[in-house]
C-alpha positions as MATLAB code, in Angstrom:
seq = 'MLSKAFTKGIIKWGIRTVRDLETWNPRLRFLERTPAVAGYQKVPSTPVRFIYQLVAALPISTYDMLNRFEHSAAHAMD';
ca = [
       2.202    4.748    9.636;
       5.059    4.223    7.263;
       2.948    4.493    4.100;
       2.099    8.065    5.093;
       5.798    8.855    5.502;
       6.692    7.199    2.184;
       3.934    8.756    0.110;
       3.360   12.005    2.019;
      -0.304   11.039    1.791;
      -3.172   11.948    4.045;
      -4.747    8.888    5.613;
      -8.177    9.395    7.137;
      -9.711    5.951    6.785;
      -8.832    2.330    6.160;
     -10.417   -0.772    4.700;
     -10.195   -4.395    5.796;
     -10.747   -6.008    2.389;
      -9.018   -4.046   -0.345;
     -10.893   -5.871   -3.104;
     -14.112   -4.240   -1.876;
     -12.969   -1.097   -3.685;
     -13.410   -2.890   -7.016;
     -17.076   -3.507   -6.209;
     -17.573    0.122   -5.178;
     -16.075    1.400   -8.428;
     -16.027   -1.006  -11.410;
     -13.373    1.139  -13.118;
     -10.812    0.080  -10.520;
      -8.743   -3.053  -11.048;
      -6.572   -4.299   -8.205;
      -2.923   -4.771   -9.246;
      -0.880   -5.480   -6.133;
      -0.614   -5.177   -2.376;
       2.787   -4.510   -0.821;
       3.906   -3.951    2.775;
       5.002   -0.352    3.341;
       8.396   -1.638    4.490;
       9.017   -3.671    1.314;
      12.264   -2.781   -0.381;
      13.894   -1.531    2.808;
      17.184   -2.938    1.489;
      17.363    0.026   -0.928;
      17.231    2.678    1.821;
      20.613    4.472    1.668;
      20.835    5.372    5.368;
      22.124    2.445    7.440;
      20.330    3.441   10.691;
      17.014    3.968    8.881;
      17.457    0.736    6.921;
      18.053   -1.098   10.221;
      14.791    0.268   11.679;
      12.848   -0.822    8.575;
      14.509   -4.232    8.757;
      13.324   -4.607   12.357;
       9.772   -3.581   11.450;
       9.761   -5.978    8.467;
      10.700   -8.860   10.781;
       7.738   -8.244   13.102;
       4.228   -9.670   12.597;
       2.944   -6.085   12.351;
       4.852   -5.554    9.096;
       1.668   -6.329    7.139;
      -0.396   -3.817    9.119;
       0.581   -0.886    6.918;
       0.048   -1.815    3.271;
       0.246    0.041   -0.031;
      -2.419   -1.031   -2.513;
      -2.037   -0.292   -6.200;
      -4.979   -0.050   -8.581;
      -5.446    0.676  -12.248;
      -8.253    3.054  -13.222;
      -9.815    2.205  -16.562;
     -11.867    4.368  -18.896;
     -15.647    4.360  -18.640;
     -17.321    1.195  -19.884;
     -19.685    1.576  -22.832;
     -23.336    1.216  -21.952;
     -25.005   -1.799  -23.623;
];
């Protein structure tokens, strides 16, 4: 999983519909979803850039996604 390599994150679970997270926690607002291989053109190493370019060209390039959310302050109770 490339997102784990890019972010040094620990991945123990996944979700099919990322927008479900907004319903689980109303403080979350979905901002964007990006393939983990996006921006491979900026990778300085030519061999590594070539590998990312190959992965980006495959249908599996959208399998590993990075999802960005904004976390807002608590909403006032009415």
